[in-house]
MARBA-3410 file (N, C-alpha, C, O; in Angstrom, 1 decimal):
95
50.3,11.6,-121.9,51.3,10.4,-122.8,52.2,11.0,-123.5,52.1,12.2,-123.8 ~ 53.3,10.2,-124.0,54.3,10.6,-125.7,54.5,9.5,-125.7,54.6,8.8,-124.7 ~ 54.6,9.1,-127.3,55.3,8.0,-128.0,56.6,8.3,-128.2,57.1,9.4,-128.6 ~ 57.3,7.3,-127.9,58.9,7.4,-128.1,59.1,6.1,-129.0,58.9,5.0,-128.5 ~ 59.5,6.2,-130.2,59.6,5.3,-131.4,61.1,4.6,-130.8,61.8,5.2,-130.0
61.3,3.5,-131.3,62.7,2.7,-131.2,63.2,2.4,-132.7,62.4,2.3,-133.6 ~ 64.5,2.4,-132.6,65.1,2.1,-133.9,64.8,2.7,-135.2,65.3,3.9,-135.1 ~ 64.4,2.5,-136.3,64.3,3.4,-137.2,63.0,3.7,-137.4,62.6,3.9,-138.5 ~ 62.4,3.7,-136.6,60.9,4.2,-136.8,60.6,5.7,-136.4,61.3,6.4,-135.7 ~ 59.7,6.0,-136.8,59.0,7.3,-136.7,57.7,8.0,-136.6,56.9,7.5,-137.4
57.1,9.0,-135.6,55.6,8.9,-135.6,55.2,9.8,-136.3,56.1,10.7,-136.4 ~ 54.1,9.9,-136.8,53.7,10.8,-138.0,52.1,11.1,-137.5,51.3,10.3,-137.0 ~ 52.0,12.2,-137.6,50.7,13.2,-137.5,50.3,13.7,-138.9,50.9,14.6,-139.5 ~ 49.3,12.9,-139.4,48.5,13.2,-140.4,48.0,14.7,-140.6,47.5,15.4,-139.7 ~ 48.3,15.1,-142.0,47.4,16.4,-142.3,46.1,16.4,-142.6,45.6,15.4,-143.1
45.6,17.3,-142.4,44.0,17.4,-143.2,43.9,17.3,-144.2,44.7,17.9,-144.9 ~ 43.0,16.6,-144.7,42.4,16.4,-146.0,41.7,18.1,-146.9,41.0,18.9,-146.3 ~ 42.0,18.2,-148.0,41.5,19.3,-148.4,40.1,19.0,-148.6,39.8,17.9,-149.1 ~ 39.0,20.1,-148.1,37.7,19.9,-147.9,36.7,20.2,-149.6,35.6,19.8,-150.0 ~ 37.9,21.3,-150.5,37.3,21.3,-151.7,38.4,21.3,-152.7,39.5,21.7,-152.5
37.9,20.9,-153.7,39.2,20.4,-155.0,39.5,22.1,-155.4,39.0,23.2,-154.9 ~ 40.5,21.9,-156.3,41.4,23.3,-157.0,40.3,24.1,-157.8,40.4,25.3,-157.8 ~ 39.4,23.4,-158.3,38.4,24.1,-159.1,37.1,24.1,-158.4,36.1,24.0,-159.0 ~ 37.2,24.1,-156.9,35.6,24.6,-155.9,35.0,23.5,-155.9,33.9,23.8,-155.3 ~ 35.0,22.2,-156.2,34.1,21.2,-155.5,34.1,20.9,-154.1,35.2,20.6,-153.7
33.4,21.0,-153.4,32.9,20.6,-152.0,33.0,18.9,-152.0,32.1,18.3,-152.6 ~ 33.9,18.2,-151.3,34.1,16.9,-151.2,33.4,16.6,-149.9,33.5,17.2,-148.8 ~ 32.6,15.6,-150.1,31.6,15.0,-148.6,32.7,14.1,-148.1,33.7,13.7,-148.7 ~ 32.5,14.0,-147.0,33.3,13.0,-145.8,33.9,11.5,-146.4,35.1,11.1,-146.3 ~ 33.0,11.0,-147.0,33.4,9.7,-147.5,34.4,9.7,-148.6,35.3,8.9,-148.6
34.3,10.7,-149.9,35.0,11.2,-150.9,36.2,11.6,-150.7,37.0,11.6,-151.7 ~ 36.7,11.9,-149.4,38.1,12.3,-149.2,38.8,11.2,-149.3,38.4,10.1,-148.9 ~ 40.1,11.5,-149.8,41.0,10.1,-149.4,42.1,10.7,-148.3,42.4,11.9,-148.2 ~ 42.6,9.7,-147.6,43.4,10.2,-146.4,44.8,10.8,-147.3,45.3,10.1,-148.2 ~ 45.2,12.1,-146.8,46.4,12.3,-147.5,47.4,11.3,-147.0,47.3,10.6,-146.0
48.7,11.4,-148.0,49.9,10.4,-147.6,50.8,11.5,-147.1,52.0,11.2,-147.1 ~ 50.4,13.1,-146.7,51.3,14.1,-146.1,51.0,13.8,-144.7,49.9,13.5,-144.3 ~ 52.2,14.0,-144.0,52.0,14.0,-142.4,53.2,15.0,-141.9,53.7,15.8,-142.7 ~ 53.4,15.1,-140.5,54.2,16.3,-139.8,54.9,14.9,-138.8,54.3,14.1,-138.3 ~ 56.4,15.0,-138.7,56.9,14.1,-138.0,56.8,14.8,-136.5,57.1,16.0,-136.2
56.4,14.0,-135.8,56.4,14.2,-134.2,57.2,13.8,-133.4,57.5,14.6,-132.5 ~ 57.9,12.4,-133.5,59.0,12.0,-132.8,59.8,10.8,-133.9,59.3,10.1,-134.7 ~ 61.2,10.9,-133.6,61.9,10.2,-134.2,62.7,9.2,-133.6,63.0,9.5,-132.5 ~ 63.0,8.1,-134.0,63.5,6.8,-133.2,65.3,7.2,-133.2,65.7,8.3,-133.7 ~ 66.0,6.5,-132.6,67.5,6.9,-132.4,68.6,6.3,-134.0,69.7,6.7,-134.3
67.8,5.3,-134.7,68.4,4.7,-135.5,69.5,3.6,-134.9,69.2,2.8,-134.1 ~ 70.7,3.8,-135.2,71.4,2.4,-135.0,71.3,1.5,-136.0,71.0,1.7,-137.2 ~ 71.7,0.1,-135.2,71.7,-0.8,-136.1,70.7,-1.6,-136.2,70.4,-2.3,-135.2 ~ 70.1,-1.7,-137.4,68.5,-2.3,-137.8,68.7,-3.5,-138.5,69.3,-3.3,-139.6 ~ 68.3,-4.5,-138.2,68.7,-5.6,-139.0,70.1,-6.1,-139.8,70.2,-6.8,-140.9
71.0,-5.6,-139.0,72.6,-6.1,-139.3,73.0,-4.7,-139.9,74.2,-4.5,-140.1 ~ 72.2,-4.0,-140.2,72.7,-2.1,-141.2,72.6,-1.2,-140.0,71.9,-1.2,-139.0 ~ 73.6,-0.4,-140.7,73.6,0.6,-139.6,72.7,2.1,-140.3,72.9,2.6,-141.4 ~ 71.8,2.5,-139.5,70.7,3.6,-139.9,70.9,4.8,-139.3,70.8,4.9,-138.1 ~ 71.1,5.7,-140.1,71.0,7.0,-139.8,70.0,7.5,-140.2,69.6,7.4,-141.4
69.2,8.3,-138.9,67.8,9.0,-139.4,68.1,10.2,-140.2,69.1,11.0,-140.0 ~ 67.0,10.6,-141.4,67.3,11.8,-142.1,66.0,12.5,-141.9,65.5,13.3,-142.7 ~ 65.5,12.2,-141.0,63.9,13.4,-140.8,64.1,13.8,-139.7,65.0,13.3,-139.0 ~ 63.3,14.9,-139.0,63.7,15.5,-137.6,62.1,15.9,-137.6,61.3,16.0,-138.4 ~ 62.1,15.9,-136.4,60.6,16.6,-135.8,60.3,17.9,-136.6,61.1,18.8,-136.8
59.4,17.9,-136.8,58.7,19.1,-137.3,58.8,19.1,-138.9,58.5,20.1,-139.6 ~ 59.2,18.0,-139.3,59.2,17.9,-140.8,58.3,17.6,-141.6,57.8,16.5,-141.2 ~ 57.8,18.1,-142.7,56.8,17.7,-143.5,57.1,16.7,-144.2,58.2,16.8,-144.8 ~ 56.2,15.4,-144.5,56.9,14.5,-145.2,55.7,13.6,-145.9,54.5,13.6,-145.4 ~ 56.0,13.0,-147.1,55.3,12.0,-147.9,55.6,10.6,-147.7,56.8,10.2,-147.7
54.6,9.7,-147.4,54.9,8.6,-146.8,54.1,7.7,-148.1,53.4,8.2,-149.0 ~ 54.6,6.0,-147.8,53.7,5.3,-148.9,52.5,5.1,-148.5,52.4,5.2,-147.3 ~ 51.6,4.8,-149.2,50.2,4.9,-148.7,49.6,3.7,-148.2,48.4,3.7,-148.0 ~ 50.3,2.6,-148.0,49.7,1.5,-147.4,50.8,1.4,-146.0,50.5,0.5,-145.3 ~ 52.0,2.1,-145.5,52.8,1.8,-144.7,52.4,1.9,-143.3,51.3,2.6,-143.2
52.8,1.5,-142.1,52.8,2.0,-140.9,51.8,1.3,-140.2,51.2,0.4,-140.8 ~ 51.7,1.7,-139.0,50.7,1.3,-137.9,49.9,2.7,-137.1,50.5,3.6,-136.5 ~ 48.3,2.4,-137.4,47.7,3.3,-137.1,47.5,3.3,-135.5,46.7,2.4,-135.1 ~ 48.1,4.1,-134.7,47.6,4.4,-133.3,46.8,5.6,-132.9,46.8,6.7,-133.4 ~ 45.9,5.2,-131.8,45.0,6.2,-131.1,45.5,6.6,-130.0,45.7,5.5,-129.3
45.9,7.8,-129.3,46.5,7.6,-128.0,45.9,9.3,-127.6,46.2,10.3,-128.2 ~ 45.0,9.0,-126.5,44.3,10.3,-125.7,43.4,11.3,-126.9,43.4,12.5,-126.7 ~ 42.8,10.7,-128.0,41.9,11.0,-129.1,42.6,11.5,-130.0,42.0,12.0,-130.9 ~ 43.8,11.4,-130.0,44.9,11.7,-131.5,45.0,10.7,-131.9,45.1,9.7,-131.3 ~ 45.1,10.7,-133.5,45.7,9.6,-134.3,46.8,10.0,-135.0,47.0,11.0,-135.6
48.1,8.5,-134.8,49.0,8.9,-135.1,49.2,7.5,-135.9,48.5,6.5,-135.9 ~ 50.6,7.7,-136.5,50.9,6.7,-137.4,52.5,6.2,-137.5,53.4,7.0,-137.8 ~ 52.8,5.2,-137.2,54.2,4.8,-136.7,54.7,4.0,-138.1,54.1,3.0,-138.6 ~ 55.7,4.5,-138.4,56.2,4.0,-140.1,57.7,3.5,-139.5,58.2,3.7,-138.4 ~ 58.3,3.0,-140.4,59.8,3.0,-140.5,60.1,4.1,-141.6,59.5,4.5,-142.5
61.4,4.4,-141.2,61.9,5.9,-141.8,62.0,5.2,-143.7,62.1,6.0,-144.7 ~ 62.0,4.3,-143.8,62.5,3.6,-145.5,61.0,3.8,-145.9,60.8,4.0,-147.1 ~ 59.7,3.8,-145.2,58.5,4.0,-145.8,58.1,5.6,-145.9,56.9,5.9,-146.1 ~ 58.9,6.7,-145.8,58.8,7.6,-145.9,59.5,8.0,-147.2,60.7,7.8,-147.4 ~ 58.7,8.5,-148.2,59.7,9.1,-149.7,59.9,10.1,-150.1,60.7,10.2,-151.1
59.3,11.2,-149.2,60.0,12.5,-149.8,60.0,13.5,-148.3,59.3,13.1,-147.4 ~ 60.7,14.5,-148.2,60.4,15.6,-147.3,60.1,16.5,-148.4,60.6,16.6,-149.5 ~ 58.7,17.4,-147.7,58.4,18.5,-148.3,58.9,19.6,-148.0,58.9,19.8,-146.7 ~ 59.5,20.5,-148.8,60.3,21.7,-148.5,59.7,22.7,-149.1,59.4,22.7,-150.3 ~ 59.4,24.1,-147.9,58.5,25.3,-148.4,59.4,26.2,-149.2,59.1,27.2,-149.8
END
């Protein structure tokens, strides 16, 4: 199965949370916050959304940071994804 987003939607796969802090403290499972960093898995076509022309600025493979409470969580074939609007993505992480 494959998720194909519509309009200005983007499918993200969350990156794993760090198990230890920079100072070396190991975090138990419930203490870990879900990261707001994800990899772009699929991108919608853009086009006219709510009467405005939308050009997609992210592409598959980009690592991005998204708003904390954004999107819809989806579980598909034992994998979890988040579907967000492009304007819920706040930055692209460049190496």
